[in-house]
PyMOL commands that place a pseudoatom at each C-alpha (Angstrom):
pseudoatom trace, name=CA, resn=MET, resi=1, chain=A, elem=C, hetatm=0, pos=[-36.770, 42.131, 43.609]
pseudoatom trace, name=CA, resn=SER, resi=2, chain=A, elem=C, hetatm=0, pos=[-38.198, 41.709, 40.216]
pseudoatom trace, name=CA, resn=GLU, resi=3, chain=A, elem=C, hetatm=0, pos=[-35.306, 43.412, 38.773]
pseudoatom trace, name=CA, resn=LYS, resi=4, chain=A, elem=C, hetatm=0, pos=[-32.938, 40.896, 40.413]
pseudoatom trace, name=CA, resn=PHE, resi=5, chain=A, elem=C, hetatm=0, pos=[-35.084, 38.084, 39.124]
pseudoatom trace, name=CA, resn=GLU, resi=6, chain=A, elem=C, hetatm=0, pos=[-35.127, 39.509, 35.573]
pseudoatom trace, name=CA, resn=GLY, resi=7, chain=A, elem=C, hetatm=0, pos=[-31.348, 39.910, 35.771]
pseudoatom trace, name=CA, resn=LYS, resi=8, chain=A, elem=C, hetatm=0, pos=[-30.906, 36.262, 36.789]
pseudoatom trace, name=CA, resn=LEU, resi=9, chain=A, elem=C, hetatm=0, pos=[-33.413, 35.288, 34.015]
pseudoatom trace, name=CA, resn=ASN, resi=10, chain=A, elem=C, hetatm=0, pos=[-31.341, 37.270, 31.487]
pseudoatom trace, name=CA, resn=ILE, resi=11, chain=A, elem=C, hetatm=0, pos=[-28.183, 35.717, 32.687]
pseudoatom trace, name=CA, resn=ALA, resi=12, chain=A, elem=C, hetatm=0, pos=[-29.698, 32.288, 32.481]
pseudoatom trace, name=CA, resn=THR, resi=13, chain=A, elem=C, hetatm=0, pos=[-30.966, 32.936, 29.029]
pseudoatom trace, name=CA, resn=HIS, resi=14, chain=A, elem=C, hetatm=0, pos=[-27.555, 34.401, 28.076]
pseudoatom trace, name=CA, resn=SER, resi=15, chain=A, elem=C, hetatm=0, pos=[-25.926, 31.208, 29.414]
pseudoatom trace, name=CA, resn=ASP, resi=16, chain=A, elem=C, hetatm=0, pos=[-28.154, 29.019, 27.448]
pseudoatom trace, name=CA, resn=THR, resi=17, chain=A, elem=C, hetatm=0, pos=[-27.367, 30.869, 24.288]
pseudoatom trace, name=CA, resn=VAL, resi=18, chain=A, elem=C, hetatm=0, pos=[-23.622, 30.655, 25.039]
pseudoatom trace, name=CA, resn=ILE, resi=19, chain=A, elem=C, hetatm=0, pos=[-23.978, 26.900, 25.597]
pseudoatom trace, name=CA, resn=GLU, resi=20, chain=A, elem=C, hetatm=0, pos=[-25.910, 26.443, 22.426]
pseudoatom trace, name=CA, resn=GLN, resi=21, chain=A, elem=C, hetatm=0, pos=[-23.409, 28.516, 20.427]
pseudoatom trace, name=CA, resn=SER, resi=22, chain=A, elem=C, hetatm=0, pos=[-20.540, 26.525, 22.035]
pseudoatom trace, name=CA, resn=MET, resi=23, chain=A, elem=C, hetatm=0, pos=[-22.346, 23.267, 21.079]
pseudoatom trace, name=CA, resn=ARG, resi=24, chain=A, elem=C, hetatm=0, pos=[-22.841, 24.397, 17.639]
pseudoatom trace, name=CA, resn=SER, resi=25, chain=A, elem=C, hetatm=0, pos=[-19.222, 25.629, 17.367]
pseudoatom trace, name=CA, resn=GLY, resi=26, chain=A, elem=C, hetatm=0, pos=[-18.129, 22.170, 18.768]
pseudoatom trace, name=CA, resn=MET, resi=27, chain=A, elem=C, hetatm=0, pos=[-20.202, 20.400, 16.041]
pseudoatom trace, name=CA, resn=ASN, resi=28, chain=A, elem=C, hetatm=0, pos=[-18.592, 22.741, 13.430]
pseudoatom trace, name=CA, resn=VAL, resi=29, chain=A, elem=C, hetatm=0, pos=[-15.178, 21.900, 14.709]
pseudoatom trace, name=CA, resn=ALA, resi=30, chain=A, elem=C, hetatm=0, pos=[-16.027, 18.125, 14.642]
pseudoatom trace, name=CA, resn=ALA, resi=31, chain=A, elem=C, hetatm=0, pos=[-17.309, 18.612, 11.086]
pseudoatom trace, name=CA, resn=GLY, resi=32, chain=A, elem=C, hetatm=0, pos=[-14.059, 20.366, 10.156]
pseudoatom trace, name=CA, resn=ILE, resi=33, chain=A, elem=C, hetatm=0, pos=[-12.018, 17.673, 11.684]
pseudoatom trace, name=CA, resn=ASP, resi=34, chain=A, elem=C, hetatm=0, pos=[-14.026, 14.985, 9.837]
pseudoatom trace, name=CA, resn=ASN, resi=35, chain=A, elem=C, hetatm=0, pos=[-13.558, 17.059, 6.612]
pseudoatom trace, name=CA, resn=MET, resi=36, chain=A, elem=C, hetatm=0, pos=[-9.744, 17.277, 7.107]
pseudoatom trace, name=CA, resn=ARG, resi=37, chain=A, elem=C, hetatm=0, pos=[-9.525, 13.589, 7.926]
pseudoatom trace, name=CA, resn=GLN, resi=38, chain=A, elem=C, hetatm=0, pos=[-11.387, 12.810, 4.654]
pseudoatom trace, name=CA, resn=GLN, resi=39, chain=A, elem=C, hetatm=0, pos=[-9.222, 14.955, 2.636]
pseudoatom trace, name=CA, resn=TYR, resi=40, chain=A, elem=C, hetatm=0, pos=[-6.078, 13.302, 4.236]
pseudoatom trace, name=CA, resn=MET, resi=41, chain=A, elem=C, hetatm=0, pos=[-7.550, 10.035, 3.374]
pseudoatom trace, name=CA, resn=ASP, resi=42, chain=A, elem=C, hetatm=0, pos=[-8.314, 10.933, -0.179]
pseudoatom trace, name=CA, resn=ARG, resi=43, chain=A, elem=C, hetatm=0, pos=[-4.665, 12.299, -0.710]
pseudoatom trace, name=CA, resn=ALA, resi=44, chain=A, elem=C, hetatm=0, pos=[-3.145, 9.168, 0.956]
pseudoatom trace, name=CA, resn=ASN, resi=45, chain=A, elem=C, hetatm=0, pos=[-5.366, 6.812, -1.254]
pseudoatom trace, name=CA, resn=ARG, resi=46, chain=A, elem=C, hetatm=0, pos=[-4.207, 8.656, -4.312]
pseudoatom trace, name=CA, resn=ARG, resi=47, chain=A, elem=C, hetatm=0, pos=[-0.548, 8.320, -3.285]
pseudoatom trace, name=CA, resn=ILE, resi=48, chain=A, elem=C, hetatm=0, pos=[-1.100, 4.601, -2.639]
pseudoatom trace, name=CA, resn=GLU, resi=49, chain=A, elem=C, hetatm=0, pos=[-2.614, 4.076, -6.102]
pseudoatom trace, name=CA, resn=MET, resi=50, chain=A, elem=C, hetatm=0, pos=[0.302, 5.980, -7.635]
pseudoatom trace, name=CA, resn=TYR, resi=51, chain=A, elem=C, hetatm=0, pos=[2.793, 3.816, -5.860]
pseudoatom trace, name=CA, resn=ARG, resi=52, chain=A, elem=C, hetatm=0, pos=[0.928, 0.684, -6.575]
pseudoatom trace, name=CA, resn=ASP, resi=53, chain=A, elem=C, hetatm=0, pos=[0.934, 1.487, -10.258]
pseudoatom trace, name=CA, resn=ASN, resi=54, chain=A, elem=C, hetatm=0, pos=[4.709, 2.174, -10.165]
pseudoatom trace, name=CA, resn=GLU, resi=55, chain=A, elem=C, hetatm=0, pos=[5.518, -0.901, -8.116]
pseudoatom trace, name=CA, resn=GLN, resi=56, chain=A, elem=C, hetatm=0, pos=[3.503, -2.960, -10.552]
pseudoatom trace, name=CA, resn=GLN, resi=57, chain=A, elem=C, hetatm=0, pos=[5.373, -1.672, -13.477]
pseudoatom trace, name=CA, resn=TYR, resi=58, chain=A, elem=C, hetatm=0, pos=[8.580, -2.332, -11.690]
pseudoatom trace, name=CA, resn=LEU, resi=59, chain=A, elem=C, hetatm=0, pos=[7.482, -5.852, -10.833]
pseudoatom trace, name=CA, resn=ASP, resi=60, chain=A, elem=C, hetatm=0, pos=[6.414, -6.378, -14.437]
pseudoatom trace, name=CA, resn=GLY, resi=61, chain=A, elem=C, hetatm=0, pos=[9.779, -5.303, -15.655]
pseudoatom trace, name=CA, resn=MET, resi=62, chain=A, elem=C, hetatm=0, pos=[11.640, -7.452, -13.208]
pseudoatom trace, name=CA, resn=LEU, resi=63, chain=A, elem=C, hetatm=0, pos=[9.583, -10.531, -14.127]
pseudoatom trace, name=CA, resn=LYS, resi=64, chain=A, elem=C, hetatm=0, pos=[10.259, -9.918, -17.866]
pseudoatom trace, name=CA, resn=GLU, resi=65, chain=A, elem=C, hetatm=0, pos=[13.954, -9.672, -17.148]
pseudoatom trace, name=CA, resn=ILE, resi=66, chain=A, elem=C, hetatm=0, pos=[13.874, -12.850, -15.167]
pseudoatom trace, name=CA, resn=ASP, resi=67, chain=A, elem=C, hetatm=0, pos=[12.034, -14.688, -17.871]
pseudoatom trace, name=CA, resn=GLU, resi=68, chain=A, elem=C, hetatm=0, pos=[14.485, -13.487, -20.505]
pseudoatom trace, name=CA, resn=ARG, resi=69, chain=A, elem=C, hetatm=0, pos=[17.441, -14.738, -18.409]
pseudoatom trace, name=CA, resn=THR, resi=70, chain=A, elem=C, hetatm=0, pos=[15.603, -18.051, -17.654]
pseudoatom trace, name=CA, resn=GLU, resi=71, chain=A, elem=C, hetatm=0, pos=[15.003, -18.449, -21.437]
pseudoatom trace, name=CA, resn=ASP, resi=72, chain=A, elem=C, hetatm=0, pos=[18.640, -17.695, -22.127]
pseudoatom trace, name=CA, resn=GLN, resi=73, chain=A, elem=C, hetatm=0, pos=[19.825, -20.296, -19.588]
pseudoatom trace, name=CA, resn=ILE, resi=74, chain=A, elem=C, hetatm=0, pos=[17.449, -22.947, -20.976]
pseudoatom trace, name=CA, resn=VAL, resi=75, chain=A, elem=C, hetatm=0, pos=[18.717, -22.365, -24.534]
pseudoatom trace, name=CA, resn=ARG, resi=76, chain=A, elem=C, hetatm=0, pos=[22.355, -22.642, -23.286]
pseudoatom trace, name=CA, resn=LEU, resi=77, chain=A, elem=C, hetatm=0, pos=[21.729, -25.813, -21.252]
pseudoatom trace, name=CA, resn=LYS, resi=78, chain=A, elem=C, hetatm=0, pos=[19.994, -27.426, -24.316]
pseudoatom trace, name=CA, resn=ALA, resi=79, chain=A, elem=C, hetatm=0, pos=[22.960, -26.467, -26.558]
pseudoatom trace, name=CA, resn=ALA, resi=80, chain=A, elem=C, hetatm=0, pos=[25.321, -27.945, -23.951]
pseudoatom trace, name=CA, resn=PHE, resi=81, chain=A, elem=C, hetatm=0, pos=[23.158, -31.088, -23.753]
pseudoatom trace, name=CA, resn=ASN, resi=82, chain=A, elem=C, hetatm=0, pos=[23.140, -31.601, -27.487]
pseudoatom trace, name=CA, resn=GLU, resi=83, chain=A, elem=C, hetatm=0, pos=[26.791, -31.028, -27.800]
pseudoatom trace, name=CA, resn=ASN, resi=84, chain=A, elem=C, hetatm=0, pos=[27.958, -33.062, -24.715]
pseudoatom trace, name=CA, resn=SER, resi=85, chain=A, elem=C, hetatm=0, pos=[25.159, -35.819, -24.039]
pseudoatom trace, name=CA, resn=ASP, resi=86, chain=A, elem=C, hetatm=0, pos=[27.102, -38.667, -25.621]
pseudoatom trace, name=CA, resn=LYS, resi=87, chain=A, elem=C, hetatm=0, pos=[30.249, -37.816, -23.699]
pseudoatom trace, name=CA, resn=TRP, resi=88, chain=A, elem=C, hetatm=0, pos=[28.269, -37.384, -20.479]
pseudoatom trace, name=CA, resn=ILE, resi=89, chain=A, elem=C, hetatm=0, pos=[26.531, -40.742, -20.992]
pseudoatom trace, name=CA, resn=ASN, resi=90, chain=A, elem=C, hetatm=0, pos=[29.793, -42.445, -21.662]
pseudoatom trace, name=CA, resn=ASP, resi=91, chain=A, elem=C, hetatm=0, pos=[31.525, -40.899, -18.681]
pseudoatom trace, name=CA, resn=ILE, resi=92, chain=A, elem=C, hetatm=0, pos=[28.709, -41.992, -16.285]
pseudoatom trace, name=CA, resn=PHE, resi=93, chain=A, elem=C, hetatm=0, pos=[28.549, -45.454, -17.804]
pseudoatom trace, name=CA, resn=SER, resi=94, chain=A, elem=C, hetatm=0, pos=[32.364, -45.827, -17.586]
pseudoatom trace, name=CA, resn=SER, resi=95, chain=A, elem=C, hetatm=0, pos=[32.313, -44.559, -13.966]
pseudoatom trace, name=CA, resn=ILE, resi=96, chain=A, elem=C, hetatm=0, pos=[29.649, -47.223, -13.093]
pseudoatom trace, name=CA, resn=ILE, resi=97, chain=A, elem=C, hetatm=0, pos=[31.372, -50.125, -14.831]
pseudoatom trace, name=CA, resn=SER, resi=98, chain=A, elem=C, hetatm=0, pos=[34.857, -49.425, -13.346]
pseudoatom trace, name=CA, resn=GLY, resi=99, chain=A, elem=C, hetatm=0, pos=[33.331, -48.949, -9.814]
pseudoatom trace, name=CA, resn=ASN, resi=100, chain=A, elem=C, hetatm=0, pos=[34.710, -45.313, -9.285]
for i in range(1, 100): cmd.bond("trace and resi %d" % i, "trace and resi %d" % (i + 1))
show_as sticks, trace
zoom trace
């Protein structure tokens, strides 16, 4: 009977070893998954920064273009005002006086 008991003891010990190895393996898998997740996040953050820089440069260019167009429009409006202000004032005054 002692042989049967020893066999069961060996099986139990072997089972405990297998369970411990499985647990360690599971921890290694979890660590590997965490490592892969971190690498993915690092790559994603680098891409985001690259796109952020590109988008900021594009935005700066667009704002500069808008500022240039706005400045050009202001210059043209001032020129039109300087050239036509007397006529516009007279036309408005005449329209008010005549009741049109």
